[in-house]
PADREN-468192 format. One record per residue: residue number from 1; residue in one letter; x, y, z of N, C-alpha, C, O in turn. Coordinates in Angstrom, 3 decimals, decimal comma, m for minus. Layout:
<nodes>
   kemi   drendren        n_X        n_Y        n_Z       ca_X       ca_Y       ca_Z        c_X        c_Y        c_Z        o_X        o_Y        o_Z
    NUM          a          X          Y          Z          X          Y          Z          X          Y          Z          X          Y          Z
...
</nodes>
This chain:
<nodes>
   kemi   drendren        n_X        n_Y        n_Z       ca_X       ca_Y       ca_Z        c_X        c_Y        c_Z        o_X        o_Y        o_Z
      1          x    m33,875    149,458    196,128    m32,612    149,406    195,644    m31,746    150,485    196,136    m32,205    151,627    196,158
      2          x    m30,553    150,260    196,531    m29,611    151,213    197,091    m28,610    151,748    196,356    m27,845    152,554    196,886
      3          x    m28,480    151,413    195,150    m27,468    151,791    194,301    m27,955    152,002    192,734    m27,840    151,199    191,809
      4          x    m28,481    153,201    192,719    m28,923    153,717    191,262    m27,683    153,859    190,354    m26,669    154,414    190,777
      5          x    m27,767    153,347    189,090    m26,480    153,570    188,178    m26,126    155,040    188,038    m26,989    155,909    187,914
      6          x    m24,833    155,279    188,063    m24,352    156,681    187,929    m24,220    156,893    186,481    m24,284    155,935    185,711
      7          x    m24,015    158,250    186,015    m23,911    158,541    184,658    m22,704    157,893    183,952    m22,708    157,609    182,754
      8          x    m21,632    157,675    184,822    m20,398    157,029    184,314    m20,750    155,585    184,068    m20,333    154,972    183,085
      9          x    m21,531    155,057    184,992    m21,837    153,525    184,865    m22,833    153,345    183,487    m22,716    152,301    182,846
     10          x    m23,645    154,199    183,121    m24,482    154,165    182,009    m23,846    154,533    180,733    m24,424    154,337    179,664
     11          x    m22,625    155,082    180,815    m21,906    155,623    179,631    m21,663    154,645    178,490    m21,520    154,984    177,316
     12          x    m21,630    153,367    178,962    m21,151    152,266    177,901    m21,557    151,014    178,371    m21,831    150,820    179,556
     13          x    m21,610    150,136    177,485    m22,022    148,549    177,589    m20,931    148,060    178,735    m21,272    147,465    179,757
     14          x    m19,666    148,378    178,429    m18,616    147,880    179,224    m18,645    148,231    180,640    m18,386    147,436    181,543
     15          x    m19,009    149,602    180,816    m19,089    150,094    182,255    m20,217    149,526    182,993    m20,121    149,339    184,206
     16          x    m21,377    149,214    182,283    m22,499    148,624    182,932    m22,068    147,249    183,349    m22,236    146,916    184,522
     17          x    m21,490    146,369    182,430    m21,087    145,063    182,848    m19,930    144,986    183,974    m19,932    144,036    184,758
     18          x    m19,053    145,880    184,041    m18,126    145,883    185,068    m18,703    146,381    186,387    m18,456    145,796    187,442
     19          x    m19,557    147,584    186,314    m19,931    148,303    187,649    m21,225    147,823    188,049    m21,446    147,545    189,228
     20          x    m22,118    147,705    187,132    m23,632    147,483    187,637    m23,959    146,002    187,660    m24,751    145,620    188,521
     21          x    m23,444    145,130    186,817    m23,839    143,768    187,012    m23,484    143,109    188,317    m24,239    142,202    188,669
     22          x    m22,497    143,398    189,075    m22,172    142,862    190,426    m23,274    143,277    191,513    m23,657    142,524    192,408
     23          x    m23,721    144,569    191,305    m24,743    145,097    192,223    m26,072    144,283    191,789    m26,710    143,750    192,698
     24          x    m26,468    144,171    190,634    m27,779    143,490    190,176    m27,664    142,048    190,677    m28,660    141,518    191,171
     25          x    m26,503    141,379    190,577    m26,479    139,878    190,999    m26,729    139,791    192,535    m27,367    138,857    193,020
     26          x    m26,216    140,776    193,264    m26,381    140,778    194,734    m27,806    141,061    194,960    m28,266    140,401    195,892
     27          x    m28,675    141,884    194,355    m29,897    142,455    194,613    m30,780    140,993    194,273    m31,619    140,566    195,065
     28          x    m30,492    140,389    193,131    m31,385    139,246    192,804    m31,126    138,068    193,593    m32,024    137,261    193,833
     29          x    m29,839    137,914    194,047    m29,599    136,830    195,135    m30,347    137,070    196,479    m30,911    136,139    197,053
     30          x    m30,339    138,337    196,967    m31,138    138,566    198,110    m32,548    138,461    197,909    m33,269    138,078    198,830
     31          x    m32,990    138,754    196,836    m34,518    138,787    196,645    m35,108    137,455    196,464    m36,224    137,179    196,905
     32          x    m34,306    136,556    195,764    m34,777    135,260    195,428    m34,325    134,010    196,250    m34,922    132,933    196,224
     33          x    m33,275    134,257    196,935    m32,611    133,297    197,671    m31,640    132,404    196,927    m31,139    131,408    197,448
     34          x    m31,412    132,772    195,776    m30,615    131,842    194,671    m29,202    131,677    195,254    m28,666    132,605    195,860
     35          x    m28,621    130,523    195,072    m27,247    130,467    195,564    m26,223    131,035    194,679    m25,136    131,380    195,143
     36          x    m26,529    131,164    193,322    m25,761    131,763    192,307    m26,499    132,501    191,403    m27,534    132,050    190,913
     37          x    m26,019    133,699    191,112    m26,633    134,552    190,179    m25,670    135,134    189,128    m24,655    135,708    189,521
     38          x    m25,941    135,015    187,777    m25,014    135,417    186,812    m25,849    136,234    185,823    m26,727    135,732    185,122
     39          x    m25,505    137,567    185,816    m25,951    138,474    184,851    m25,313    138,193    183,595    m24,102    137,972    183,613
     40          x    m26,075    138,160    182,272    m25,377    137,840    181,171    m25,812    138,536    179,988    m25,407    138,214    178,871
     41          x    m26,764    139,645    180,226    m27,182    140,401    179,117    m27,900    141,844    179,462    m28,484    141,955    180,540
     42          x    m27,864    142,674    178,768    m28,608    143,972    179,107    m29,099    144,591    177,958    m28,570    144,369    176,869
     43          x    m30,195    145,456    178,093    m30,658    146,227    177,159    m30,889    147,824    177,615    m31,555    148,137    178,602
     44          x    m30,285    148,691    176,807    m30,764    150,198    177,177    m31,772    150,575    176,108    m31,652    150,349    174,904
     45          x    m32,896    151,250    176,784    m33,971    151,651    175,763    m34,126    153,153    176,040    m33,852    153,699    177,108
     46          x    m34,569    153,706    175,011    m34,799    155,202    174,916    m36,046    155,422    173,977    m36,117    154,893    172,868
     47          x    m36,997    156,216    174,485    m38,184    156,398    173,719    m38,245    157,543    172,830    m39,291    157,838    172,252
     48          x    m37,055    158,272    172,681    m36,997    159,269    171,813    m37,137    158,879    170,418    m36,768    157,733    170,162
     49          x    m37,643    159,666    169,351    m37,398    159,383    167,976    m35,942    158,838    167,520    m34,907    159,201    168,078
     50          x    m35,979    158,035    166,573    m34,625    157,620    166,107    m33,626    158,494    165,969    m32,508    158,238    166,416
     51          x    m33,916    159,682    165,306    m32,951    160,720    165,014    m32,322    161,320    166,244    m31,182    161,784    166,220
     52          x    m33,124    161,304    167,382    m32,604    161,812    168,607    m32,133    160,853    169,749    m31,774    161,254    170,857
     53          x    m32,174    159,487    169,344    m31,901    158,581    170,396    m30,392    158,311    170,502    m29,708    158,122    169,496
     54          x    m29,922    158,298    171,680    m28,341    158,068    171,946    m28,043    156,837    171,451    m28,891    155,945    171,435
     55          x    m26,596    156,636    170,921    m26,098    155,529    170,547    m26,171    154,337    171,534    m25,948    154,550    172,725
     56          x    m26,440    153,227    171,141    m26,548    152,045    172,009    m27,898    151,759    172,890    m27,987    151,039    173,884
     57          x    m28,911    152,514    172,256    m30,196    152,328    172,957    m31,163    151,862    171,922    m31,263    152,432    170,835
     58          x    m31,877    150,820    172,262    m33,195    150,561    171,284    m34,402    151,233    171,936    m34,354    151,833    173,010
     59          x    m35,373    151,089    171,260    m36,754    151,540    171,434    m37,405    150,774    172,614    m36,923    149,689    172,939
     60          x    m38,480    151,284    173,275    m39,339    150,524    174,065    m39,976    149,531    173,265    m40,210    149,771    172,081
     61          x    m40,299    148,371    173,820    m40,988    147,172    173,130    m42,591    147,213    173,281    m43,203    146,636    174,180
     62          x    m43,121    147,915    172,355    m44,644    148,171    172,390    m45,301    146,927    171,708    m46,017    147,022    170,711
     63          x    m44,994    145,760    172,330    m45,496    144,426    171,836    m45,583    143,605    173,086    m44,642    143,538    173,877
     64          x    m46,792    142,944    173,266    m47,051    142,050    174,360    m46,230    140,832    174,132    m46,461    140,177    173,116
     65          x    m45,312    140,452    174,944    m44,400    139,314    174,548    m43,775    138,796    176,001    m43,826    139,404    177,070
     66          x    m43,237    137,639    175,766    m42,478    136,864    176,749    m40,978    137,236    176,347    m40,650    137,906    175,368
     67          x    m40,206    136,713    177,220    m38,605    136,837    176,732    m38,116    135,511    176,419    m36,922    135,315    176,196
     68          x    m38,983    134,595    176,393    m38,455    133,246    175,885    m39,667    132,515    175,367    m40,760    132,959    175,719
     69          x    m39,627    131,316    174,474    m40,543    130,464    174,148    m40,038    129,109    174,123    m38,889    128,813    174,449
     70          x    m40,970    128,245    173,708    m40,637    126,824    173,860    m39,458    126,261    172,624    m39,156    125,070    172,542
     71          x    m38,929    127,229    171,795    m37,729    126,900    171,000    m36,673    127,734    171,373    m35,686    127,732    170,637
     72          x    m36,676    128,535    172,486    m35,649    129,367    172,870    m34,550    128,683    173,539    m34,791    127,559    173,981
     73          x    m33,353    129,187    173,691    m32,432    128,322    174,431    m32,624    127,940    175,825    m32,231    126,840    176,213
     74          x    m33,276    128,876    176,709    m33,554    128,299    178,110    m34,365    126,862    178,031    m34,182    125,985    178,875
     75          x    m35,231    126,726    176,988    m36,171    125,484    177,075    m35,274    124,299    176,398    m35,807    123,190    176,414
     76          x    m34,085    124,386    175,854    m33,519    123,421    175,133    m32,007    123,244    175,422    m31,197    122,881    174,570
     77          x    m31,705    123,540    176,725    m30,406    123,376    177,318    m29,821    122,045    176,936    m28,766    121,933    176,312
     78          x    m30,584    121,017    177,354    m29,949    119,604    177,175    m29,844    119,184    175,721    m28,963    118,420    175,327
     79          x    m30,767    119,706    174,947    m30,718    119,427    173,592    m29,519    119,952    172,841    m28,904    119,280    172,013
     80          x    m29,210    121,255    173,197    m28,174    121,965    172,825    m26,811    121,371    173,106    m25,939    121,156    172,265
     81          x    m26,749    121,132    174,434    m25,386    120,523    175,024    m25,139    119,103    174,437    m24,012    118,608    174,476
     82          x    m26,152    118,483    173,916    m25,929    117,106    173,270    m25,200    117,028    172,038    m24,673    115,974    171,684
     83          x    m25,135    118,147    171,323    m24,642    118,533    170,139    m23,352    119,286    170,184    m23,418    120,433    170,627
     84          x    m22,204    118,837    169,804    m21,007    119,701    169,864    m21,086    121,132    169,194    m21,438    121,134    168,015
     85          x    m20,827    122,251    169,740    m20,815    123,368    168,757    m22,240    124,123    168,929    m22,338    125,339    168,762
     86          x    m23,341    123,287    169,279    m24,626    123,972    169,100    m24,822    125,047    170,229    m25,529    126,037    170,038
     87          x    m24,168    124,811    171,416    m24,359    125,833    172,551    m23,848    127,248    172,077    m24,522    128,271    172,195
     88          x    m22,562    127,197    171,519    m21,984    128,400    171,023    m22,639    129,203    169,860    m22,414    130,389    169,618
     89          x    m23,445    128,417    169,207    m24,310    128,894    168,039    m25,624    129,483    168,744    m25,928    130,604    168,334
     90          x    m26,341    129,015    169,589    m27,643    129,289    169,953    m27,700    129,882    171,448    m28,624    130,633    171,759
     91          x    m26,734    129,545    172,332    m26,844    130,173    173,814    m26,296    131,367    173,690    m25,598    131,673    172,723
     92          x    m26,602    132,260    174,802    m26,224    133,531    175,130    m24,631    133,466    175,012    m23,958    132,486    175,333
     93          x    m24,150    134,637    174,512    m22,822    134,890    174,265    m21,919    134,994    175,607    m20,719    134,720    175,578
     94          x    m22,527    135,373    176,679    m21,740    135,664    177,894    m22,042    134,467    178,849    m21,639    134,554    180,008
     95          x    m22,694    133,405    178,463    m22,712    132,019    179,214    m21,996    131,074    178,536    m22,391    130,749    177,416
     96          x    m21,007    130,564    179,008    m20,129    129,638    178,294    m20,747    128,199    178,666    m21,578    127,994    179,550
     97          x    m20,191    127,278    177,840    m20,904    125,909    177,794    m20,536    125,128    179,069    m21,291    124,233    179,446
     98          x    m19,401    125,424    179,760    m19,100    124,750    181,063    m20,110    125,169    182,060    m20,661    124,318    182,758
     99          x    m20,402    126,493    182,174    m21,402    126,987    183,151    m22,756    126,351    182,736    m23,398    125,984    183,720
    100          x    m23,278    126,154    181,711    m24,472    125,459    181,217    m24,418    124,196    181,747    m25,363    123,771    182,411
    101          x    m23,273    123,429    181,506    m23,296    121,975    181,947    m23,393    121,844    183,371    m24,150    121,032    183,904
    102          x    m22,613    122,659    184,022    m22,564    122,633    185,558    m23,859    122,963    186,198    m24,270    122,381    187,202
    103          x    m24,476    123,896    185,600    m25,575    124,650    186,503    m27,032    124,539    185,863    m28,032    124,689    186,565
    104          x    m27,100    124,287    184,591    m28,360    124,270    183,868    m28,788    123,083    183,167    m29,979    122,841    182,969
    105          x    m27,836    122,330    182,784    m28,251    121,121    182,279    m28,455    119,890    183,144    m28,277    120,007    184,356
    106          x    m28,800    118,757    182,646    m29,053    117,694    183,500    m30,430    116,909    183,474    m30,844    116,294    184,456
    107          x    m31,071    116,979    182,326    m32,264    116,367    182,077    m33,489    116,869    183,009    m34,373    116,169    183,503
    108          x    m33,306    118,257    183,116    m34,487    118,779    183,733    m34,566    118,655    185,374    m35,597    118,848    186,017
    109          x    m33,346    118,313    185,909    m33,447    117,930    187,343    m32,915    119,201    188,236    m32,975    119,196    189,466
    110          x    m32,407    120,248    187,494    m31,884    121,320    188,086    m32,889    122,698    188,109    m33,526    123,075    187,125
    111          x    m32,897    123,267    189,235    m33,782    124,402    189,464    m33,074    125,876    189,135    m32,256    126,370    189,911
    112          x    m33,423    126,426    188,078    m32,967    127,656    187,862    m33,945    128,616    187,032    m34,982    128,146    186,565
    113          x    m33,635    129,855    186,864    m34,554    130,727    186,326    m33,799    131,934    185,742    m32,666    132,241    186,114
    114          x    m34,502    132,606    184,793    m33,923    133,884    184,189    m34,781    135,081    184,858    m36,012    135,090    184,835
    115          x    m34,103    135,948    185,372    m34,757    137,091    186,161    m34,412    138,250    185,371    m33,265    138,387    184,946
    116          x    m35,365    139,131    185,135    m35,220    140,509    184,427    m35,244    141,538    185,486    m36,226    141,668    186,218
    117          x    m34,028    142,385    185,600    m33,981    143,364    186,485    m34,158    144,738    185,682    m33,263    145,185    184,965
    118          x    m35,324    145,330    185,858    m35,690    146,463    185,035    m35,802    147,699    185,899    m36,325    147,700    187,014
    119          x    m35,279    148,733    185,310    m35,309    150,201    186,144    m35,400    151,330    185,252    m35,182    151,210    184,046
    120          x    m35,741    152,514    185,842    m35,915    153,701    185,212    m34,652    154,448    185,441    m34,251    154,681    186,582
    121          x    m33,973    154,852    184,296    m32,578    155,598    184,497    m32,588    156,807    183,807    m31,514    157,244    183,392
    122          x    m33,852    157,559    183,571    m33,931    158,690    182,862    m33,688    160,015    183,779    m33,575    159,917    185,001
    123          x    m33,625    161,100    183,184    m33,208    162,254    183,984    m34,228    162,797    184,885    m33,861    163,602    185,741
    124          x    m35,511    162,447    184,800    m36,572    162,870    185,831    m36,536    161,822    187,019    m36,205    160,649    186,847
    125          x    m36,855    162,280    188,065    m36,764    161,516    189,334    m37,740    160,357    189,269    m37,460    159,254    189,737
    126          x    m38,975    160,656    188,632    m39,819    159,467    188,441    m40,227    159,381    187,068    m40,139    160,343    186,304
    127          x    m40,750    158,057    186,673    m41,098    157,783    185,348    m42,535    157,973    185,190    m43,320    157,277    185,834
    128          x    m42,918    158,842    184,401    m44,410    159,228    184,053    m44,739    158,903    182,516    m45,888    159,065    182,106
    129          x    m43,926    158,535    181,839    m44,268    158,250    180,422    m43,610    156,831    179,999    m42,493    156,464    180,364
    130          x    m44,517    156,071    179,140    m44,175    154,851    178,645    m43,525    154,027    179,674    m42,328    153,753    179,595
    131          x    m44,347    153,582    180,732    m43,824    152,523    181,669    m44,039    151,244    181,137    m44,534    151,032    180,030
    132          x    m43,571    150,185    182,128    m43,762    148,746    181,622    m44,999    148,086    182,344    m45,169    148,238    183,554
    133          x    m45,773    147,418    181,633    m46,855    146,663    182,061    m46,558    145,220    182,224    m45,819    144,622    181,443
    134          x    m47,104    144,693    183,184    m46,982    143,212    183,401    m48,429    142,436    183,471    m49,403    142,851    184,100
    135          x    m48,381    141,370    182,789    m49,792    140,663    182,744    m49,927    139,591    183,687    m48,965    138,837    183,834
    136          x    m51,051    139,398    184,397    m51,336    138,396    185,360    m51,589    137,105    184,586    m52,622    136,919    183,942
    137          x    m50,513    136,151    184,687    m50,557    135,033    183,845    m51,766    134,114    184,134    m52,176    133,330    183,277
    138          x    m52,312    134,222    185,325    m53,679    133,486    185,456    m54,879    133,927    184,551    m55,941    133,305    184,520
    139          x    m54,608    135,097    183,791    m55,639    135,386    182,833    m55,282    135,102    181,400    m55,986    135,553    180,497
    140          x    m54,153    134,330    181,141    m53,794    133,776    179,812    m54,303    132,476    179,686    m54,192    131,643    180,586
    141          x    m54,935    132,231    178,464    m55,478    130,989    178,003    m54,434    130,062    177,422    m54,493    129,797    176,221
    142          x    m53,435    129,524    178,222    m52,460    128,729    177,613    m53,041    127,508    176,949    m54,028    126,922    177,395
    143          x    m52,384    127,148    175,857    m52,893    125,997    175,131    m54,062    126,390    174,108    m54,693    125,514    173,517
    144          x    m54,298    127,658    173,945    m55,239    128,071    173,066    m54,601    128,942    172,003    m53,428    129,255    172,205
    145          x    m55,217    129,400    170,852    m54,533    130,153    169,863    m54,385    131,501    170,360    m53,845    132,334    169,633
    146          x    m54,803    131,823    171,526    m54,390    133,229    172,070    m52,879    133,446    172,105    m52,370    134,520    171,784
    147          x    m52,125    132,292    172,542    m50,729    132,376    172,509    m50,070    132,033    171,216    m50,358    130,964    170,677
    148          x    m49,232    132,829    170,687    m48,457    132,480    169,353    m47,098    132,661    169,567    m46,738    133,358    170,515
    149          x    m46,242    132,107    168,784    m44,690    131,925    168,831    m44,291    132,955    167,570    m44,909    132,953    166,505
    150          x    m43,253    133,760    167,840    m42,693    134,376    166,606    m41,179    134,417    166,825    m40,626    134,370    167,924
    151          x    m40,555    134,514    165,575    m39,166    134,351    165,551    m38,319    135,721    165,442    m38,664    136,655    164,719
    152          x    m37,205    135,718    166,226    m36,521    137,028    166,038    m35,175    136,594    165,526    m34,551    135,724    166,133
    153          x    m34,692    137,164    164,428    m33,261    136,982    163,958    m32,241    138,075    164,214    m32,344    139,233    163,809
    154          x    m31,268    137,589    164,918    m30,162    138,692    165,289    m28,872    138,265    165,063    m28,593    137,196    165,605
    155          x    m27,889    138,872    164,328    m26,637    138,366    163,933    m26,537    137,010    163,366    m25,594    136,241    163,550
    156          x    m27,662    136,768    162,610    m27,745    135,372    162,007    m28,266    134,345    162,749    m28,496    133,232    162,276
    157          x    m28,517    134,747    164,191    m29,133    133,633    165,019    m30,660    133,761    165,138    m31,153    134,886    165,061
    158          x    m31,428    132,703    165,319    m32,879    132,769    165,417    m33,320    132,510    166,933    m33,037    131,449    167,490
    159          x    m33,942    133,412    167,496    m34,536    133,122    168,756    m36,171    133,290    168,613    m36,730    133,720    167,604
    160          x    m36,781    132,893    169,743    m38,382    132,717    169,691    m38,854    133,458    170,955    m38,250    133,337    172,020
    161          x    m39,873    134,173    170,822    m40,602    134,605    171,833    m42,199    134,222    171,704    m42,673    133,932    170,606
    162          x    m43,022    134,243    172,943    m44,342    134,182    172,704    m44,938    135,492    172,616    m44,416    136,381    173,288
    163          x    m46,019    135,786    171,846    m46,734    136,820    171,725    m48,249    136,601    171,942    m48,655    135,440    171,907
    164          x    m48,968    137,430    172,124    m50,278    137,310    172,652    m51,572    137,948    171,826    m51,489    139,115    171,443
    165          x    m52,556    137,307    171,604    m53,726    137,980    171,005    m54,407    138,754    172,155    m54,274    138,250    173,271
    166          x    m55,055    139,801    172,070    m55,789    140,566    172,891    m57,028    139,754    173,662    m57,692    138,984    172,969
    167          x    m57,296    139,875    174,808    m58,466    139,379    175,334    m59,045    140,335    176,401    m58,254    140,912    177,147
    168          x    m60,154    140,505    176,500    m60,875    141,371    177,584    m60,554    140,772    178,845    m60,480    141,536    179,807
    169          x    m60,327    139,417    179,044    m60,105    138,912    180,240    m58,714    139,057    180,874    m58,497    138,782    182,054
    170          x    m57,775    139,512    180,004    m56,336    139,774    180,471    m56,427    141,053    181,627    m57,151    142,040    181,494
    171          x    m55,574    140,803    182,714    m55,538    141,845    183,713    m54,109    142,114    183,912    m53,292    141,300    184,342
    172          x    m53,860    143,425    183,532    m52,572    144,163    183,601    m52,284    144,917    184,884    m53,186    145,330    185,613
    173          x    m51,015    145,077    185,127    m50,561    145,972    186,297    m49,478    146,680    185,752    m48,907    146,330    184,719
    174          x    m49,152    147,758    186,480    m47,841    148,513    186,336    m47,565    149,290    187,572    m48,490    149,562    188,337
    175          x    m46,354    149,658    187,809    m45,864    150,255    188,895    m45,790    151,883    188,702    m44,876    152,357    188,027
    176          x    m46,632    152,602    189,224    m46,758    154,124    188,764    m45,546    154,819    189,371    m45,008    154,453    190,416
    177          x    m45,163    155,859    188,622    m44,277    156,855    189,103    m42,930    156,138    189,828    m42,465    156,519    190,902
    178          x    m42,414    155,052    189,045    m41,213    154,479    189,502    m39,998    155,539    189,578    m39,768    156,388    188,716
    179          x    m39,332    155,357    190,650    m38,239    156,289    190,761    m36,887    155,579    190,341    m36,802    154,379    190,081
    180          x    m35,885    156,451    190,312    m34,652    155,923    189,985    m33,892    154,995    190,907    m32,900    154,337    190,594
    181          x    m34,529    155,033    192,158    m33,915    154,200    193,157    m34,702    152,853    193,292    m34,447    152,106    194,237
    182          x    m35,607    152,547    192,411    m36,534    151,263    192,487    m35,985    150,378    191,368    m35,487    150,773    190,314
    183          x    m36,161    149,094    191,777    m35,534    148,077    190,737    m36,799    147,020    190,741    m37,240    146,521    191,776
    184          x    m37,299    146,764    189,461    m38,303    145,897    189,119    m37,712    144,456    188,627    m37,035    144,333    187,606
    185          x    m38,057    143,411    189,477    m37,659    142,021    189,073    m38,860    141,365    188,625    m39,950    141,435    189,194
    186          x    m38,586    140,688    187,513    m39,783    139,751    187,135    m39,185    138,490    186,344    m38,091    138,539    185,782
    187          x    m39,946    137,446    186,354    m39,247    136,187    185,893    m39,524    136,027    184,248    m40,627    136,200    183,728
    188          x    m38,455    135,709    183,629    m38,661    135,514    182,220    m38,623    134,043    181,809    m38,928    133,675    180,674
    189          x    m38,241    133,237    182,766    m38,175    131,805    182,424    m37,906    131,037    183,862    m37,223    131,584    184,728
    190          x    m38,437    129,854    184,037    m38,102    128,966    185,191    m38,127    127,547    184,791    m39,024    127,076    184,092
    191          x    m37,075    126,839    185,270    m37,070    125,372    184,733    m38,089    124,716    185,645    m38,599    125,297    186,602
    192          x    m38,322    123,609    185,327    m39,495    122,704    186,038    m38,861    121,429    186,389    m39,202    120,475    185,690
    193          x    m37,983    121,203    187,355    m37,359    119,935    187,758    m38,328    118,864    187,959    m39,207    118,972    188,813
    194          x    m38,211    117,814    187,201    m38,972    116,681    187,297    m40,295    116,655    186,606    m41,097    115,724    186,681
    195          x    m40,476    117,910    185,834    m41,796    118,060    185,281    m41,846    117,934    183,903    m42,926    118,107    183,339
    196          x    m40,663    117,609    183,151    m40,485    117,364    181,701    m40,340    118,710    180,923    m40,249    119,782    181,522
    197          x    m40,323    118,619    179,703    m39,848    119,860    179,019    m41,011    120,495    178,169    m40,843    121,546    177,550
    198          x    m42,252    119,768    178,171    m43,397    120,507    177,350    m44,142    121,416    178,406    m45,002    120,931    179,142
    199          x    m43,783    122,758    178,459    m44,204    123,556    179,395    m45,357    124,534    178,741    m45,643    125,627    179,231
    200          x    m45,898    124,056    177,712    m46,870    125,147    176,978    m48,110    125,379    177,962    m48,752    126,428    177,906
    201          x    m48,411    124,393    178,834    m49,576    124,506    179,656    m49,113    124,838    181,093    m49,935    124,953    182,002
    202          x    m47,945    124,972    181,261    m47,375    125,582    182,618    m46,115    126,357    182,201    m45,051    125,759    182,362
    203          x    m46,077    127,498    181,730    m45,059    128,085    181,111    m43,953    128,709    181,886    m42,832    128,725    181,376
    204          x    m44,147    129,226    183,067    m43,126    129,810    183,838    m42,395    131,110    182,935    m41,174    131,193    182,801
    205          x    m43,194    131,921    182,455    m42,847    133,166    181,791    m43,875    134,171    182,072    m44,983    133,890    182,527
    206          x    m43,458    135,391    181,777    m44,391    136,568    182,035    m44,420    137,324    180,963    m43,367    137,717    180,463
    207          x    m45,589    137,633    180,462    m45,846    138,582    179,437    m45,743    140,014    179,896    m46,071    140,262    181,057
    208          x    m45,338    140,947    179,138    m45,068    142,392    179,484    m45,061    143,167    178,168    m45,008    142,586    177,084
    209          x    m45,120    144,565    178,299    m45,121    145,356    177,217    m44,911    146,902    177,678    m45,420    147,310    178,722
    210          x    m44,215    147,641    176,925    m44,315    149,215    177,260    m45,737    149,527    176,743    m46,363    148,885    175,899
    211          x    m46,171    150,754    177,482    m47,399    151,324    176,895    m47,548    152,875    177,231    m47,026    153,368    178,231
    212          x    m48,227    153,530    176,409    m48,361    154,916    176,788    m49,524    155,146    177,820    m50,648    154,655    177,712
    213          x    m49,091    155,964    178,840    m50,127    156,127    179,903    m51,292    156,936    179,307    m50,985    157,904    178,611
    214          x    m52,674    156,636    179,509    m53,717    157,521    179,083    m53,885    158,741    179,591    m54,522    159,616    179,005
    215          x    m53,276    158,905    180,825    m53,334    160,461    181,363    m52,211    161,251    180,798    m52,365    162,472    180,814
    216          x    m51,090    160,769    180,293    m49,879    161,519    179,810    m50,331    162,495    178,866    m51,301    162,267    178,144
    217          x    m49,625    163,678    178,823    m49,865    164,730    177,985    m49,361    164,380    176,657    m49,484    165,224    175,769
    218          x    m48,805    163,242    176,391    m48,153    162,994    174,962    m48,351    161,479    174,818    m48,628    160,684    175,716
    219          x    m48,157    161,234    173,517    m47,923    159,705    173,144    m46,647    159,531    172,511    m45,726    160,309    172,759
    220          x    m46,519    158,570    171,713    m45,305    158,415    171,237    m45,001    159,456    170,002    m43,864    159,529    169,535
    221          x    m45,960    160,166    169,557    m45,774    161,013    168,376    m45,907    162,469    168,923    m45,739    163,449    168,198
    222          x    m46,218    162,546    170,245    m46,566    163,963    170,535    m45,415    164,440    171,467    m44,426    163,733    171,663
    223          x    m45,593    165,762    172,080    m44,835    166,408    172,911    m45,243    166,205    174,423    m46,393    165,937    174,768
    224          x    m44,224    166,355    175,249    m44,497    166,071    176,598    m43,431    166,987    177,510    m42,275    167,247    177,175
    225          x    m44,014    167,362    178,593    m43,224    168,010    179,700    m42,222    167,085    180,179    m41,076    167,482    180,394
    226          x    m42,567    165,869    180,365    m41,733    164,897    180,825    m40,724    164,367    179,893    m41,024    164,310    178,700
    227          x    m39,457    163,936    180,327    m38,508    163,467    179,416    m38,925    162,181    178,803    m39,798    161,506    179,348
    228          x    m38,364    161,810    177,725    m38,532    160,478    177,162    m38,048    159,471    178,112    m37,078    159,642    178,849
    229          x    m38,800    158,366    178,057    m38,506    157,269    179,063    m36,954    156,572    178,582    m36,631    156,261    177,436
    230          x    m36,208    156,455    179,720    m34,973    155,897    179,460    m34,911    154,718    180,361    m35,123    154,996    181,541
    231          x    m34,670    153,463    180,094    m34,720    152,403    180,950    m33,395    151,350    180,707    m32,739    151,296    179,667
    232          x    m33,193    150,608    181,812    m32,079    149,633    181,666    m32,511    148,346    182,224    m32,911    148,271    183,386
    233          x    m32,445    147,312    181,430    m32,818    145,901    182,053    m31,515    144,986    181,878    m30,762    145,020    180,905
    234          x    m31,406    144,275    182,846    m30,348    143,220    182,939    m31,109    141,869    183,246    m31,941    141,673    184,132
    235          x    m30,628    140,993    182,310    m31,106    139,611    182,443    m30,103    138,829    183,100    m28,936    138,835    182,708
    236          x    m30,557    138,054    184,228    m29,643    137,217    185,024    m30,093    135,802    185,194    m31,301    135,609    185,329
    237          x    m29,248    134,767    185,204    m29,528    133,426    185,336    m29,267    133,262    187,037    m28,209    133,562    187,589
    238          x    m30,412    132,747    187,687    m30,480    132,511    188,946    m30,479    131,082    189,306    m31,359    130,395    188,787
    239          x    m29,666    130,535    190,081    m29,517    129,040    190,311    m29,727    128,611    191,778    m29,002    129,067    192,662
    240          x    m30,762    127,699    192,050    m30,820    127,268    193,415    m30,343    125,951    193,816    m30,404    125,605    194,995
</nodes>
């Protein structure tokens, strides 16, 4: 990636949307071959204790999770569009109903995905504490009680994610010493044109989690010579 966010870009949510979103859209478009990419949401995370965390930053997610589940809005586009007003209640704030009808709806005939663009934006040149781990989906026993659904309530709205019980069969990967020039793309959802809507046995999602490196000189409660992890993730709709 050839355009790390500057300090002024990271200063506010508005600056991220105005300055960084277009760059991420271009990167995702070139990486995936999508004809249209629309960034619609972002999260800034900081691993410092709450009393030292800058405003506008959430904590790293130390929970194995997907970013959607079978009751989340991406899985229910046609259902939501069929009922007036439901899209504005459940769909993402920055994705209007007209865009959803044109590019996402259509009875499962359209091919689109949600891509997460994740990067290290901390003061150190490389990320050595609290990186992001990604799970090989081939090691998940979909259709078993290993996969669970949980609800998230934000601003009065309820969303859902999948979470996972531990299994020694799970195979995890991470990218060591990520630099501020690197951008990690992973899929949070993908439609299944012609394949129906019950995707619990063919999910098109990726489990992931923050974790503490075993070799790190600190854990979440300790001290470290490395700065606390600071990361920025942007979620994009990619349409083919």
